[in-house]
Structure formats: C-alpha cells, structure tokens
C-alpha positions as CSV (number, residue, x, y, z in Angstrom):
1,X,-20.8,-27.2,-13.8
2,X,-20.3,-23.5,-13.4
3,X,-17.4,-21.8,-11.7
4,X,-18.0,-20.8,-8.1
5,X,-15.2,-18.3,-7.9
6,X,-13.1,-16.2,-10.3
7,X,-9.9,-14.4,-9.3
8,X,-7.5,-12.3,-11.3
9,X,-4.0,-13.5,-10.9
10,X,-1.3,-11.7,-13.0
11,X,-2.4,-11.9,-16.7
12,X,-5.1,-14.5,-16.2
13,X,-8.4,-15.1,-14.6
14,X,-8.4,-18.3,-12.4
15,X,-11.7,-20.1,-12.1
16,X,-12.5,-22.4,-9.2
17,X,-15.3,-25.0,-9.0
18,X,-17.2,-26.7,-6.3
19,X,-15.1,-29.2,-4.3
20,X,-18.0,-31.6,-3.7
21,X,-18.0,-32.9,-7.3
22,X,-16.8,-36.4,-8.3
23,X,-13.8,-34.7,-9.9
24,X,-11.5,-31.7,-9.5
25,X,-11.7,-29.0,-12.1
26,X,-9.9,-25.7,-12.5
27,X,-9.6,-23.4,-15.5
28,X,-7.7,-20.2,-16.4
29,X,-8.4,-17.6,-19.1
30,X,-5.1,-15.9,-20.2
31,X,-4.0,-13.5,-22.9
32,X,-0.7,-15.2,-23.6
33,X,2.3,-13.6,-25.2
34,X,2.2,-15.9,-28.2
35,X,-1.6,-15.5,-28.9
36,X,-3.6,-12.5,-30.0
37,X,-6.7,-14.0,-28.6
38,X,-7.6,-15.3,-25.1
39,X,-6.5,-18.9,-24.2
40,X,-8.8,-21.0,-22.0
41,X,-7.1,-23.9,-20.3
42,X,-8.8,-26.4,-18.0
43,X,-7.3,-29.1,-15.7
44,X,-9.6,-32.1,-15.0
45,X,-8.8,-34.8,-12.4
46,X,-11.3,-37.6,-11.8
47,X,-11.7,-39.1,-8.4
48,X,-12.7,-42.6,-9.7
49,X,-11.7,-44.5,-12.8
50,X,-14.2,-44.2,-15.7
51,X,-14.7,-42.6,-19.1
52,X,-14.9,-38.8,-19.0
53,X,-15.3,-35.9,-21.5
54,X,-15.3,-32.2,-20.6
55,X,-17.4,-30.0,-22.8
56,X,-16.9,-26.3,-22.9
57,X,-20.2,-24.5,-23.6
58,X,-19.4,-21.0,-22.5
59,X,-19.5,-19.2,-25.8
60,X,-22.5,-17.0,-26.7
61,X,-25.6,-19.1,-27.8
62,X,-27.9,-17.7,-30.5
63,X,-31.5,-18.7,-31.2
64,X,-32.5,-19.7,-34.7
65,X,-33.0,-16.5,-36.7
66,X,-30.7,-14.5,-34.5
67,X,-27.5,-15.7,-36.3
68,X,-26.4,-15.1,-39.8
69,X,-24.0,-18.0,-40.5
70,X,-22.5,-21.0,-38.8
71,X,-19.5,-23.3,-39.5
72,X,-18.7,-26.8,-38.3
73,X,-16.4,-28.9,-40.4
74,X,-17.2,-30.2,-42.9
75,X,-20.9,-30.4,-43.5
76,X,-22.6,-27.5,-41.6
77,X,-21.8,-24.1,-43.1
78,X,-23.6,-20.9,-43.8
79,X,-27.4,-21.5,-43.1
80,X,-27.1,-25.3,-43.1
81,X,-27.8,-25.9,-39.4
82,X,-27.7,-29.5,-38.1
83,X,-31.0,-31.1,-37.2
84,X,-29.4,-32.5,-34.0
85,X,-26.2,-31.9,-32.2
86,X,-23.4,-33.8,-33.9
87,X,-19.7,-33.8,-33.0
88,X,-16.9,-33.6,-35.6
89,X,-13.8,-35.4,-34.3
90,X,-10.4,-33.7,-34.7
91,X,-9.3,-35.9,-37.6
92,X,-12.1,-34.6,-39.8
93,X,-11.4,-30.9,-39.0
94,X,-9.7,-28.9,-41.7
95,X,-9.4,-26.2,-38.9
96,X,-10.4,-27.5,-35.5
97,X,-13.0,-25.0,-34.7
98,X,-16.8,-24.2,-34.6
99,X,-18.0,-20.7,-35.5
100,X,-21.2,-18.6,-35.3
101,X,-21.7,-15.2,-36.9
102,X,-24.2,-12.8,-35.6
103,X,-24.5,-9.0,-36.1
104,X,-21.5,-9.1,-38.5
105,X,-19.2,-10.5,-35.7
106,X,-17.9,-14.1,-35.9
107,X,-17.2,-16.0,-32.7
108,X,-15.1,-19.0,-33.0
109,X,-13.9,-21.6,-30.5
110,X,-10.6,-23.1,-31.7
111,X,-8.5,-26.0,-30.3
112,X,-5.0,-24.7,-29.5
113,X,-2.3,-26.0,-31.9
114,X,-0.6,-28.1,-29.2
115,X,-3.8,-30.1,-28.9
116,X,-3.5,-31.2,-32.5
117,X,0.0,-32.8,-32.7
118,X,1.3,-34.1,-36.1
119,X,-0.1,-37.6,-36.8
120,X,1.2,-39.6,-39.9
121,X,-2.4,-40.7,-40.4
122,X,-5.1,-38.7,-38.5
123,X,-8.0,-41.1,-37.7
124,X,-10.8,-41.5,-35.3
125,X,-8.7,-43.6,-32.8
126,X,-6.1,-40.8,-32.4
127,X,-8.6,-37.8,-32.2
128,X,-8.3,-36.2,-28.8
129,X,-11.3,-33.9,-29.1
130,X,-14.4,-32.9,-31.1
131,X,-16.2,-29.7,-32.0
132,X,-19.9,-29.0,-32.4
133,X,-22.1,-26.0,-33.2
134,X,-25.6,-27.0,-32.1
135,X,-26.2,-27.1,-28.4
136,X,-28.7,-29.3,-26.5
137,X,-31.3,-26.5,-26.6
138,X,-31.2,-26.2,-30.4
139,X,-29.2,-22.9,-30.4
140,X,-26.1,-22.1,-32.4
141,X,-23.1,-22.2,-30.1
142,X,-19.4,-23.1,-30.7
143,X,-18.4,-26.0,-28.4
144,X,-15.4,-28.3,-27.8
145,X,-15.5,-31.6,-26.1
146,X,-12.2,-33.1,-24.9
147,X,-11.4,-35.8,-24.8
148,X,-14.1,-37.2,-27.1
149,X,-16.1,-39.7,-25.0
150,X,-15.0,-43.2,-25.8
151,X,-12.0,-41.9,-27.7
152,X,-8.3,-41.6,-27.0
153,X,-7.7,-40.4,-23.5
154,X,-11.3,-40.6,-22.3
155,X,-10.7,-43.6,-20.1
156,X,-9.0,-42.1,-17.1
157,X,-7.7,-43.5,-13.9
158,X,-8.5,-41.9,-10.6
159,X,-6.1,-39.1,-9.8
160,X,-4.7,-38.7,-13.3
161,X,-4.9,-35.2,-14.8
162,X,-6.2,-34.1,-18.2
163,X,-5.3,-30.6,-19.5
164,X,-6.7,-29.0,-22.6
165,X,-6.2,-25.6,-24.2
166,X,-8.6,-23.7,-26.6
167,X,-8.7,-20.2,-28.0
168,X,-11.6,-17.8,-28.1
169,X,-11.5,-15.9,-31.4
170,X,-13.7,-13.0,-32.4
171,X,-13.5,-11.3,-35.7
172,X,-15.5,-9.0,-38.0
173,X,-16.8,-10.5,-41.2
174,X,-17.9,-13.9,-42.3
175,X,-17.0,-17.3,-41.1
176,X,-14.6,-17.6,-44.1
177,X,-12.8,-14.5,-42.8
178,X,-12.5,-16.1,-39.4
179,X,-11.4,-19.4,-41.0
180,X,-8.5,-17.6,-42.7
181,X,-7.6,-15.7,-39.6
182,X,-7.4,-19.0,-37.6
183,X,-5.5,-20.8,-40.3
184,X,-2.9,-18.1,-40.7
185,X,-2.8,-16.5,-37.2
186,X,-3.3,-19.6,-34.9
187,X,-2.1,-22.5,-37.1
188,X,0.6,-20.7,-39.1
189,X,-0.6,-21.5,-42.6
190,X,1.3,-19.3,-45.0
191,X,-0.1,-20.5,-48.3
192,X,-3.8,-19.9,-48.4
193,X,-5.5,-20.7,-51.7
194,X,-7.7,-18.0,-53.2
195,X,-10.0,-19.1,-56.0
196,X,-10.4,-16.8,-59.0
197,X,-12.7,-16.9,-61.9
198,X,-10.9,-18.3,-64.9
C-alpha cells in the first residue's frame, strides 16, 4: 500500500492510508531529539484475526550494475547478491540492518534499538522482525519486515495494535563505514575491534 496523504505536523511527517483496507495503518517520519537520522514508525491494526507482517520497501532500489556494494547479515556482502529474496531474522543480525551502496553513498535501513530488546538467548522464536536486501523485482533495496510472518507477534487479534520503529541512515563510504556508524551511533557500541596486520 502507498500513503494517500502526507501532512507536516510539528517535527514529523504524518502519513495516512486508504481507509478501505482490511487493516488500519498510519506512519510518521520524525527527526527525533535522540537520533541523528530520521525515524520511521508505523502503527498497524488489523480488522480481523490472522497472521500479519508489514514490510517497508520505501528505500531506493538499484538495478544490478547500478550499485557498488550490498550488506545483509551474515552471508550477503560486497558483490555477493542473493539469487532470491531471503530474510535474515533479528536473532541472526550482528547489526539489524540491510544496506546498499551506490555512487559512494550507503543507504541503510536499521531497526530501532527498542525493537531489539535484550534476550538471554536470541533465537528464531523471539525474533520480532527480519531484514532483506533483494526485492521481488531482483533489485538491491534495504527492507524490514515486522513482525516476521509466522514468528513472534505475527498472529494478531482484530483491533490489537502493532507498532514498529526503524531508522533511515545515509552515510558516505562503504557498507563497513555505515556498519560502524550504526553500531556506534545507533546501538551505542563503544569498543569496536579494528584488525591490524601482525
């Protein structure tokens, strides 16, 4: 679905969607005080009980040959592009993000830290979302799906509300530079290992 209306309200852009859908959906793009990058939050309320997943596919998409590097944990990096669209669940993400670099600019879609609470043992059953880098048309595009279909929180009762926050990060340089920026700036990692030749 695509927003039918966008309205600037204070420090955010509020997106409205068609009311004739089998669910209610709203979204807001905000530059919050605690984030250097825009935060996109959506609110999803189904009208009937079923399994649901909301995928955000609004990041720029690049045709093969038009991008320089991709990153999706933990297999697809640099020029290793998946042959199909695969989703990496949250528990497998070293940093919960998908990235594409084109023209020296890296665009990353990152799950907000509050969407990845501490778990004594992160596993498939407690993963609330997943990330992917290959879209249905075979292009490189950072995407997040929340909740992961069939996973925790995807079975929703009619009238219940599911909220999710993600950050839109854009940085100069390689995906490894964006990875470090996300690890330090978004997730607060202070000790970032640098390998040296010994």
